[in-house]
C-alpha positions as CSV (number, residue, x, y, z in Angstrom):
1,M,70.7,11.3,116.8
2,R,72.5,13.8,114.7
3,Q,74.7,12.2,112.1
4,F,78.2,13.6,111.3
5,P,80.2,12.9,108.2
6,E,82.9,10.3,108.6
7,S,85.6,12.5,106.8
8,A,86.1,16.0,105.7
9,E,86.2,14.9,102.1
10,S,82.5,14.1,102.1
11,V,81.7,17.8,102.8
12,A,81.5,19.8,99.6
13,A,83.7,22.9,99.9
14,P,82.2,26.1,98.5
15,T,83.7,27.1,95.2
16,F,84.4,30.7,94.3
17,E,84.5,31.6,90.7
18,P,86.3,34.8,89.6
19,A,84.1,37.4,88.2
20,P,84.2,37.6,84.4
21,P,85.9,40.6,82.9
22,P,83.6,43.4,81.9
23,D,82.4,43.2,78.3
24,R,83.5,46.4,76.6
25,S,82.0,45.6,73.2
26,S,79.0,47.8,73.9
27,Y,81.2,50.7,75.1
28,Q,81.8,51.6,71.4
29,E,78.1,51.6,70.7
30,L,77.4,53.9,73.7
31,Y,80.3,56.2,72.8
32,G,79.1,56.6,69.2
33,R,75.5,57.0,70.2
34,A,75.7,59.3,73.2
35,F,78.8,61.5,72.7
36,D,77.3,64.1,70.3
37,E,74.1,64.5,72.3
38,L,76.0,64.8,75.6
39,L,78.4,67.3,74.0
40,Q,75.4,69.4,72.9
41,Q,73.8,69.3,76.3
42,T,77.1,70.2,78.1
43,Y,77.7,73.0,75.6
44,L,74.4,74.6,76.7
45,L,75.3,74.0,80.4
46,T,78.6,75.8,80.0
47,G,77.0,78.8,78.2
48,G,78.8,78.2,74.9
49,R,82.3,77.1,76.0
50,R,82.9,74.4,73.4
51,R,86.4,73.3,74.6
52,L,85.3,73.0,78.2
53,A,82.2,71.0,77.2
54,E,84.2,68.6,75.1
55,H,86.8,68.1,77.7
56,A,84.1,67.4,80.4
57,V,82.4,64.8,78.1
58,R,85.7,63.1,77.5
59,R,86.4,62.9,81.2
60,A,83.0,61.4,81.7
61,F,83.7,58.7,79.1
62,S,87.1,58.0,80.6
63,A,85.4,57.4,84.0
64,A,82.9,55.1,82.3
65,W,85.8,53.1,80.7
66,N,87.4,52.5,84.1
67,R,84.0,51.6,85.7
68,W,82.4,49.9,82.8
69,D,81.2,47.0,84.9
70,E,79.1,49.5,86.9
71,V,78.0,51.5,83.8
72,A,77.0,48.4,81.8
73,T,74.6,47.3,84.5
74,D,73.1,50.8,85.0
75,P,69.5,51.1,83.8
76,D,70.3,54.5,82.3
77,P,74.0,54.8,81.2
78,A,73.3,58.2,79.5
79,R,72.2,59.6,82.9
80,W,75.4,58.2,84.5
81,L,77.5,59.9,81.8
82,R,75.5,63.2,82.0
83,T,76.0,63.4,85.8
84,R,79.8,63.0,85.5
85,A,80.0,65.4,82.5
86,F,77.9,68.1,84.2
87,T,79.9,67.8,87.4
88,H,83.2,68.4,85.6
89,A,81.7,71.3,83.6
90,L,80.1,73.0,86.6
91,T,83.3,73.0,88.7
92,P,83.9,76.6,89.7
93,W,87.7,76.6,89.3
94,H,87.7,74.3,86.3
95,P,90.7,72.0,87.3
96,S,90.2,69.9,84.2
97,H,89.9,72.8,81.8
98,P,92.8,72.6,79.3
99,R,94.6,75.8,78.6
100,Q,94.6,77.4,75.2
101,P,98.0,76.9,73.6
102,H,99.6,80.0,72.3
103,H,100.9,79.5,68.8
104,P,102.5,82.3,66.7
105,R,100.0,83.3,64.0
106,L,100.2,85.8,61.1
107,P,98.0,88.8,61.4
108,A,94.6,88.2,59.8
109,Q,93.6,90.3,56.8
110,S,90.9,92.8,57.4
111,T,87.7,92.1,55.6
112,T,84.5,94.0,55.2
113,V,81.2,92.2,55.8
114,K,78.0,93.8,54.7
115,S,75.2,94.0,57.1
116,S,72.9,92.0,54.8
117,E,75.3,89.0,54.9
118,V,75.1,88.7,58.7
119,D,73.1,85.6,59.5
120,A,70.2,86.3,61.8
121,S,70.6,83.0,63.6
122,S,74.2,84.0,64.8
123,K,72.8,87.1,66.4
124,T,70.1,85.1,68.1
125,D,72.6,82.5,69.3
126,A,74.8,85.2,70.7
127,E,72.0,86.8,72.6
128,L,70.8,83.5,74.0
129,L,74.3,82.4,75.0
130,A,74.8,85.7,76.8
131,A,71.5,85.2,78.7
132,L,72.5,81.7,79.6
133,R,75.8,82.8,81.0
134,G,74.0,85.4,83.1
135,L,72.2,82.6,85.0
136,T,73.7,80.9,88.0
137,R,75.1,77.4,87.6
138,A,72.3,75.8,89.5
139,R,69.6,77.5,87.6
140,R,71.3,76.9,84.3
141,Q,71.5,73.2,85.0
142,V,67.9,72.9,85.9
143,L,66.9,74.9,82.8
144,V,68.9,72.6,80.5
145,L,67.5,69.4,82.1
146,H,63.9,70.6,82.0
147,D,63.5,72.7,78.8
148,A,66.2,71.1,76.6
149,L,66.0,67.4,77.8
150,G,62.4,67.4,78.9
151,L,62.9,65.9,82.3
152,A,60.3,66.2,85.0
153,P,61.1,68.1,88.2
154,A,61.1,64.9,90.3
155,A,63.7,63.3,88.0
156,I,65.7,66.5,88.0
157,A,65.6,66.6,91.8
158,L,67.2,63.2,92.0
159,E,69.9,64.2,89.6
160,V,70.9,67.5,91.2
161,E,70.3,66.2,94.7
162,A,67.7,68.8,95.7
163,S,64.0,68.8,96.5
164,A,61.4,69.1,93.8
165,A,60.3,72.4,95.3
166,A,63.8,73.8,95.0
167,V,64.0,72.6,91.4
168,I,60.7,74.4,90.6
169,R,61.9,77.6,92.2
170,R,65.2,77.5,90.3
171,L,63.3,76.9,87.0
172,Q,60.9,79.8,87.6
173,A,63.7,82.1,88.5
174,A,65.6,81.1,85.3
175,H,62.5,81.7,83.2
176,L,62.0,85.1,84.7
177,E,65.6,86.2,84.1
178,L,65.5,85.0,80.5
179,A,62.2,86.7,79.9
180,R,63.7,90.0,81.1
181,A,66.8,89.5,79.0
182,L,65.1,88.4,75.8
183,P,61.6,89.8,75.7
184,T,61.4,90.0,71.9
185,L,62.7,86.4,71.4
186,L,60.9,84.5,74.2
187,G,58.2,86.9,75.4
188,A,57.9,89.1,78.4
189,D,55.6,86.7,80.4
190,P,57.4,83.5,81.6
191,L,54.1,82.0,82.7
192,A,52.6,82.2,79.3
193,A,51.6,79.0,77.5
194,G,54.4,77.6,75.3
195,F,57.2,79.6,76.9
196,G,59.2,76.5,77.9
197,E,58.6,74.7,74.6
198,R,59.7,77.7,72.6
199,L,62.8,78.1,74.8
200,G,63.6,74.4,74.5
201,G,63.4,74.6,70.7
202,L,65.8,77.5,70.6
203,L,68.2,75.8,72.9
204,Y,68.2,72.6,70.7
205,Q,68.8,74.5,67.5
206,L,71.6,76.5,69.2
207,A,73.3,73.3,70.3
208,V,73.0,71.5,67.0
209,R,74.4,74.5,65.1
210,H,77.5,74.9,67.3
211,C,78.1,71.2,68.0
212,P,76.9,69.4,64.9
213,P,77.0,65.6,65.0
214,R,79.6,63.7,62.9
215,E,78.1,61.9,60.0
216,S,80.7,59.1,60.1
217,G,80.2,58.5,63.8
218,R,82.7,58.6,66.6
219,Q,85.3,55.9,67.3
220,V,87.0,55.3,70.7
221,T,90.6,56.5,70.2
222,W,93.7,55.2,71.9
223,A,94.1,58.6,73.6
224,L,90.8,58.2,75.4
225,R,91.7,54.7,76.7
226,A,95.2,55.8,77.7
227,G,93.9,58.9,79.5
228,A,91.4,56.7,81.4
229,R,94.2,54.3,82.5
230,L,96.4,57.2,83.5
231,R,93.7,58.8,85.6
232,A,92.9,55.5,87.2
233,A,96.6,55.0,88.2
234,A,97.3,58.6,89.2
235,M,95.6,58.5,92.5
236,P,97.3,55.4,93.9
237,M,100.6,56.6,92.6
238,A,100.1,60.0,94.3
239,A,99.1,58.3,97.5
240,G,102.2,56.0,97.4
241,L,104.5,59.0,96.8
242,L,103.0,60.8,99.7
243,V,103.5,57.8,102.0
244,L,107.1,57.4,100.9
245,G,107.8,61.1,101.4
246,T,106.3,61.1,104.8
247,A,108.3,58.0,105.8
248,G,111.5,59.6,104.5
249,A,110.9,62.8,106.5
250,I,110.2,60.9,109.7
251,T,113.3,58.8,109.3
252,G,115.5,61.8,108.6
253,T,114.2,63.6,111.6
254,L,114.8,60.7,113.9
255,N,118.4,60.5,112.6
256,G,119.0,64.1,113.4
257,H,118.7,65.4,109.8
258,G,115.4,67.1,110.2
259,P,114.4,70.4,108.4
260,S,115.1,72.4,111.6
261,A,118.7,71.4,111.6
262,Y,119.3,73.6,108.5
263,F,117.7,76.7,110.1
264,H,119.7,77.0,113.3
265,R,121.2,80.3,113.8
266,P,125.0,80.0,114.2
267,A,126.3,80.8,117.7
268,A,127.8,84.2,118.2
269,P,131.7,84.2,118.6
270,A,133.0,84.6,122.1
271,P,134.4,88.1,122.9
272,L,138.2,88.3,122.4
273,C,139.6,89.3,125.7
274,T,142.7,91.4,125.6
275,G,145.8,91.0,127.7
276,S,149.5,91.5,127.8
277,R,150.0,88.8,125.2
278,N,147.7,90.2,122.5
279,G,148.3,93.9,122.7
280,S,146.5,95.3,125.7
281,A,149.7,96.8,127.1
282,G,151.4,97.4,123.7
283,P,152.0,95.8,120.4
284,A,150.7,92.3,119.9
285,A,153.1,89.5,120.6
286,M,154.4,87.2,117.9
287,A,151.9,84.5,116.7
288,H,149.1,86.2,118.5
289,S,146.3,88.3,117.1
290,A,145.6,91.8,118.4
291,G,142.7,91.8,120.8
292,M,139.8,94.2,121.3
293,R,139.0,95.6,124.7
294,S,135.6,94.4,126.0
295,V,133.8,95.2,129.2
296,W,132.7,91.6,129.4
297,C,136.2,90.3,130.0
298,A,136.7,89.7,133.7
299,E,139.8,91.1,135.3
300,D,140.7,87.7,136.6
301,E,140.9,86.3,133.1
302,L,143.6,88.7,131.9
303,P,147.1,87.3,132.2
304,R,149.6,89.6,134.0
305,V,153.2,90.2,133.1
306,G,155.5,88.6,135.6
307,A,152.8,86.7,137.4
308,R,154.1,84.0,139.6
309,P,152.6,80.6,139.0
310,G,150.4,79.3,141.8
311,L,149.2,82.8,142.9
312,S,145.7,83.9,142.4
313,A,144.9,87.1,140.5
314,A,143.8,88.9,143.7
315,A,147.0,88.0,145.5
316,E,149.0,89.2,142.5
317,R,147.2,92.5,142.7
318,V,148.0,92.8,146.4
319,R,151.6,92.0,145.7
320,Q,151.8,94.7,143.1
């Protein structure tokens, strides 16, 4: 026979322990180790837009601060950050791109630079950046992931959410366009041996020259943490304001104070019918305004001089 406990106290109740808070001690280590490399990669992805690349990287680290419990357990936190940074950088309308402030500046003095003083690397960088900007966003992303980072097409396919065949086609098309744009620098044949390695080396040197790593390392600033908290609270606050505004609009409409009440066309004034008291038969009487003759005034509505009370207008006309 099945035995039941004598009392409920003998049954052990399940205990639920609260989840421990995420340990953010390793966040500083990840920030100092991955920020410069991610900035260089995003700089290549944007085609040389340093401010946009830096802002996209900061947005990625802000998202990592708010979701650190997820990032800390991710097997590849650098890939998690790179996905967020590339998403922000590749947005067509750049909603997170800060505007360049306009500060009054004195006119710069004109200087003459000799042709021998021009660095050859700067010319090479300008040509390579112009060729990168000529690529589509999808091809540029695949090119950076494959030639600069050295990822395999299968890994790139998972990151860009495409098939491996599509990744290979984008990479071949990007190599063909760069070979046509920079034949003396990269070679005219994109299928030649060493084309990708040579291109990857040039991209790495370009990124390091324009985004050099800091020797003292990078520290997490209070502005980054404050911006992360504000972005985390912005969406709930916006949703709450939208709900309050909708509820206020519905309440006002039900009480007769809807928006349509302010757009009603005022009613046209009734025509002022004329008669013996307001100037139809002569000057206007005292305390009466002069009327205007209107064809819409019925004959029965006009008072008659000397009309007897109790007689209709038709009988009065017959009597006259």
